[in-house]
C-alpha positions in Angstrom: -10.5 8.4 66.9 -12.5 10.1 64.2 -9.8 12.7 63.6 -7.1 10.0 63.4 -9.1 7.9 60.9 -9.6 11.0 58.8 -5.9 11.9 58.7 -5.0 8.3 57.9 -7.4 8.2 55.0 -6.2 11.6 53.7 -2.5 10.5 54.0 -3.3 7.3 52.0 -5.0 9.4 49.3 -2.1 11.8 49.1 0.3 8.9 48.8 -1.7 7.5 45.9 -1.6 10.9 44.2 -5.4 11.2 44.1 -5.8 14.7 45.3 -5.4 17.6 42.9 -2.6 19.1 45.0 -0.4 16.0 44.7 2.7 16.7 42.7 2.3 15.9 39.0 -1.1 14.3 39.4 -4.2 15.2 37.4 -7.5 16.1 39.2 -9.2 12.9 40.4 -12.1 13.4 37.9 -9.8 13.8 34.9 -8.4 10.6 33.3 -5.9 10.8 30.4 -5.0 7.2 29.7 -2.2 8.2 27.4 -0.4 10.1 30.2 2.1 8.3 32.4 0.8 9.9 35.6 -2.9 9.3 34.9 -5.3 7.6 37.2 -7.4 4.8 35.8 -11.1 5.3 35.2 -11.9 2.8 37.9 -9.7 4.7 40.4 -11.6 7.9 39.6 -15.0 6.1 40.0 -13.9 4.6 43.3 -12.7 8.0 44.6 -15.9 9.9 43.5 -18.2 11.1 46.2 -21.7 12.4 45.2 -22.6 13.4 41.6 -19.3 13.4 39.6 -18.4 13.7 36.0 -15.2 11.9 35.1 -13.6 13.3 31.9 -11.8 10.6 29.9 -9.3 10.9 27.1 -6.8 8.6 25.4 -7.1 4.8 25.0 -8.1 3.2 28.3 -7.6 -0.6 28.4 -9.7 -1.6 31.4 -13.0 -2.9 32.6 -15.0 -0.3 34.5 -17.6 -1.1 37.2 -20.0 1.7 38.4 -21.8 0.9 41.7 -22.4 4.5 42.9 -25.3 6.8 41.9 -24.8 9.8 39.6 -21.5 9.0 38.0 -21.0 10.3 34.5 -18.3 9.0 32.2 -17.6 11.6 29.5 -15.2 11.9 26.6 -16.5 15.3 25.7 -13.3 17.1 26.7 -11.4 14.8 24.3 -13.7 15.7 21.5 -15.0 12.2 20.8 -18.6 11.3 19.9 -21.2 13.6 18.4 -21.4 17.3 19.0 -17.7 17.5 19.5 -16.2 20.1 21.7 -12.7 19.4 20.3 -12.6 17.3 17.1 -9.0 16.5 17.5 -9.3 14.3 20.5 -10.2 10.7 21.1 -11.6 8.9 24.1 -11.8 5.1 24.0 -12.5 2.4 26.6 -11.1 -1.0 25.5 -13.1 -3.1 27.9 -16.6 -3.5 29.3 -18.4 -0.8 31.3 -20.8 -2.3 33.9 -23.4 -0.2 35.7 -24.8 -2.3 38.6 -27.9 -1.1 40.4 -27.3 2.7 40.2 -28.0 5.8 38.1 -25.3 6.7 35.6 -24.5 8.4 32.3 -22.1 7.4 29.6 -21.4 9.9 26.8 -19.0 10.8 24.0 -17.0 7.6 24.3 -15.8 4.9 22.0 -16.3 1.5 23.7 -14.9 -1.7 22.2 -13.3 -4.9 23.4 -13.4 -8.6 23.9 -16.7 -8.8 25.8 -19.9 -6.7 25.9 -19.6 -3.0 25.4 -21.9 -1.8 28.2 -23.7 -4.1 30.7 -26.6 -2.4 32.6 -27.8 -4.7 35.4 -29.8 -5.0 38.6 -32.3 -2.2 38.3 -29.7 0.2 37.0 -30.9 3.4 35.2 -28.5 4.6 32.5 -28.4 7.2 29.8 -26.1 6.6 26.9 -25.5 9.6 24.6 -23.3 10.1 21.6 -21.2 6.9 22.1 -19.7 4.7 19.4 -20.2 1.2 20.8 -18.6 -0.9 18.1 -16.5 -3.9 17.4 -17.2 -5.7 20.7 -16.7 -9.5 20.4 -19.9 -10.1 22.4 -22.9 -7.7 22.4 -23.0 -3.9 22.2 -25.4 -2.9 25.0 -27.0 -5.4 27.4 -29.9 -4.2 29.7 -31.0 -6.9 32.1 -32.6 -7.6 35.5 -35.3 -4.9 35.6 -32.9 -2.2 34.4 -33.8 0.9 32.3 -31.8 2.5 29.5 -32.3 5.6 27.3 -30.1 5.7 24.2 -29.7 8.8 22.1 -27.5 9.4 19.1 -25.3 6.4 19.6 -23.8 4.1 17.0 -24.0 0.3 17.8 -22.1 -1.4 15.0 -20.2 -4.6 14.2 -20.8 -6.2 17.6 -20.9 -9.9 18.1 -17.7 -10.7 16.3 -17.3 -14.1 18.0 -20.9 -15.2 17.5 -20.3 -17.9 14.9 -17.0 -19.0 16.5 -18.1 -19.5 20.1 -20.9 -22.0 20.8 -21.3 -20.6 24.3 -22.4 -17.1 23.2 -26.2 -16.9 23.0 -26.9 -13.3 22.2 -24.5 -11.1 20.3 -26.7 -8.2 19.1 -26.3 -4.5 19.0 -28.8 -4.2 21.8 -30.1 -6.9 24.2 -32.8 -6.4 26.9 -34.2 -9.0 29.3 -35.8 -9.7 32.7 -38.5 -7.0 32.8 -36.1 -4.3 31.5 -37.0 -1.4 29.2 -35.1 0.6 26.5 -36.1 3.9 25.0 -34.2 4.6 21.7 -34.0 7.7 19.6 -31.6 8.8 16.9 -29.4 5.8 17.2 -27.7 3.8 14.4 -27.7 0.0 14.6 -25.3 -1.2 11.9 -23.8 -4.5 10.7 -24.1 -6.4 14.0 -23.3 -10.0 13.4 -26.4 -11.8 14.7 -29.2 -9.2 15.2 -29.7 -5.5 15.7 -32.0 -5.9 18.7 -33.1 -8.8 20.9 -35.9 -8.3 23.5 -36.6 -11.1 25.9 -38.4 -12.1 29.1 -41.0 -9.4 29.7 -38.8 -6.6 28.5 -39.8 -3.7 26.2 -38.1 -1.6 23.5 -39.6 1.6 22.2 -38.4 4.2 19.8 -40.1 7.5 20.6 -41.1 10.8 19.3 -39.6 12.4 22.4 -37.1 11.4 25.0 -38.5 11.2 28.5 -38.5 14.6 30.1 -36.0 15.4 32.8 -36.7 17.8 35.7 -36.0 21.3 34.4 -35.3 20.3 30.8 -37.8 20.3 27.9 -38.5 17.2 25.9 -36.1 16.4 23.1 -37.6 16.4 19.6 -37.9 13.3 17.5 -34.8 11.8 15.9 -35.4 8.6 13.9 -33.4 5.4 14.6 -31.5 4.0 11.7 -30.7 0.4 11.3 -27.6 0.2 9.1 -27.0 2.1 5.9 -27.4 -0.8 3.5 -30.3 -0.1 1.1 -31.1 3.2 2.8 -32.0 6.3 1.0 -31.5 9.1 3.4 -33.2 11.6 1.1 -36.6 9.9 1.3 -36.2 7.8 4.4 -37.1 4.7 2.4 -35.5 1.5 3.7 -33.8 3.4 6.5 -35.3 1.8 9.5 -34.2 -1.8 9.8 -31.8 -3.4 7.4 -29.4 -5.6 9.3 -26.7 -7.9 8.0 -27.2 -10.6 10.6 -29.7 -13.5 10.3 -32.3 -11.6 12.4 -33.1 -7.9 12.5 -35.2 -8.1 15.7 -35.8 -11.0 18.0 -38.6 -10.9 20.6 -39.1 -13.6 23.1 -41.1 -14.6 26.2 -43.3 -11.6 26.7 -41.0 -9.0 25.2 -42.6 -6.0 23.4 -41.3 -3.9 20.6 -43.0 -0.6 19.7 -41.6 1.1 16.6 -44.8 2.8 15.4 -43.1 6.2 15.3 -41.2 5.3 12.2 -41.8 6.7 8.8 -44.3 4.8 6.6 -41.9 4.4 3.7 -40.6 0.9 4.3 -38.7 1.1 7.5 -38.2 -2.5 8.3 -36.0 -4.4 5.8 -34.2 -7.7 6.6 -31.1 -8.6 4.7 -30.8 -11.9 6.5 -33.0 -14.9 7.4 -35.9 -13.0 9.1 -36.8 -9.5 10.0 -38.6 -10.6 13.1 -38.4 -13.7 15.2 -41.2 -13.6 17.8 -41.8 -16.3 20.4 -43.8 -16.8 23.5 -46.5 -14.2 24.2 -44.4 -11.5 22.6 -45.6 -8.6 20.5 -44.3 -6.3 17.8 -46.0 -3.2 16.5 -44.5 -1.2 13.7 -44.2 -0.7 9.9 -42.9 -3.5 7.7 -41.3 -3.6 4.2 -39.6 -6.9 3.8 -37.1 -7.9 1.1 -38.1 -10.8 -1.1 -37.4 -14.1 0.7 -37.2 -12.8 4.2 -39.4 -14.3 6.9 -41.4 -13.0 9.8 -41.7 -15.9 12.3 -44.4 -15.9 14.9 -44.6 -18.6 17.6 -46.8 -19.4 20.7 -49.4 -16.7 21.0 -47.3 -13.9 19.6 -48.7 -10.9 17.9 -47.5 -8.8 15.0 -49.4 -5.6 14.0 -48.3 -2.9 11.5 -49.1 -0.5 8.7 -47.8 -2.1 5.6 -46.6 -0.2 2.6 -45.4 -3.2 0.6 -44.9 -6.7 1.9 -43.2 -9.4 -0.1 -41.9 -11.7 2.5 -43.3 -14.8 4.1 -45.2 -15.1 7.4 -44.5 -18.3 9.4 -47.1 -18.6 12.2 -48.0 -21.2 14.8 -49.5 -21.6 18.3 -52.4 -19.2 18.0 -50.2 -16.3 16.8 -51.8 -13.3 15.0 -50.6 -11.0 12.3 -52.5 -7.8 11.2 -51.8 -5.9 7.9 -53.3 -2.5 7.1 -56.1 -3.3 9.7 -56.9 -6.5 7.9 -56.3 -9.6 10.0 -54.1 -12.2 8.3 -53.2 -15.7 9.4 -54.8 -15.8 12.8 -54.8 -19.6 12.7 -52.2 -20.1 10.0 -49.9 -23.0 10.0 -46.8 -23.3 7.9 -46.6 -20.0 6.1 -48.7 -17.4 4.4 -47.7 -14.7 2.0 -49.0 -11.1 1.9 -48.6 -9.1 -1.4 -49.6 -5.8 -2.8 -49.4 -2.2 -1.5 -52.2 -0.6 0.6 -54.9 -3.1 1.4 -52.8 -6.2 1.7 -54.3 -9.7 1.4 -53.2 -13.0 2.8 -52.8 -16.0 0.6 -52.8 -19.4 2.4 
């Protein structure tokens, strides 16, 4: 019975052209979506057994679901992404990549489409490296339900294209994390996302770090600074290069979320081009450096906390519900209501 079942499965696989030896078929872990005889990415994922790298090239119009451990989707053979092996190629997924409850890697790909770019759900653990996650009508990367993500050298730009046209879309940011999830971000560019660069919600955490987490057998990766859009950024000095987002909010933090950006340069890394640089609600916390544009607002609600090392602050603080804000180790507005304004470099003062 076992032999018969094995032969039946093998015959079915051969009939589908999944084995390398099938006439005219590519190896099962190579997907060229521009070729007539190519497998789909999903077929390659479904066929994979054990740790598998699936090499992708061409424009692949499909949604991909990964529910097996140790799958890597890579466009490196096609030359897409950073550190290109072959600059002449392209590798694009026009659709959503969902990683559900497993370990996976996604690298050297362009991911775009009518939904989210990448959904990481249900305790999944994912590394995204050298991807261009841009132009998605919903969000760029979503990390939810106790999942973890490490992002290095990705571009998350122009996501949330349907935000203002669809009343049912509630978060359309470059990056969204919720439900006790965590994100480690280094060397990424968050640019021109329609609503916000980052939203951290429901006991989740975001950290940009001096080093990526160490992997077995590999040394730690040196620091690479995150950049939040190029608007107003002076790459030569680093001034204004940390947060400068076109949307109404640069970073939203809700319901116990935590954002730690203390590894930034001290030369004005958080700049808001929209309504507010931070919107912080419900026992949430932000620690980092702030340099606001005139007229932008930091909003604190319901026992939230904001702590930083200020170089120059010209925005408005709007605090309520026992929230706290600290500037240059001087506490400002612990019990403020309405708004307070902090001015001046160095030892900032708070004016009721």
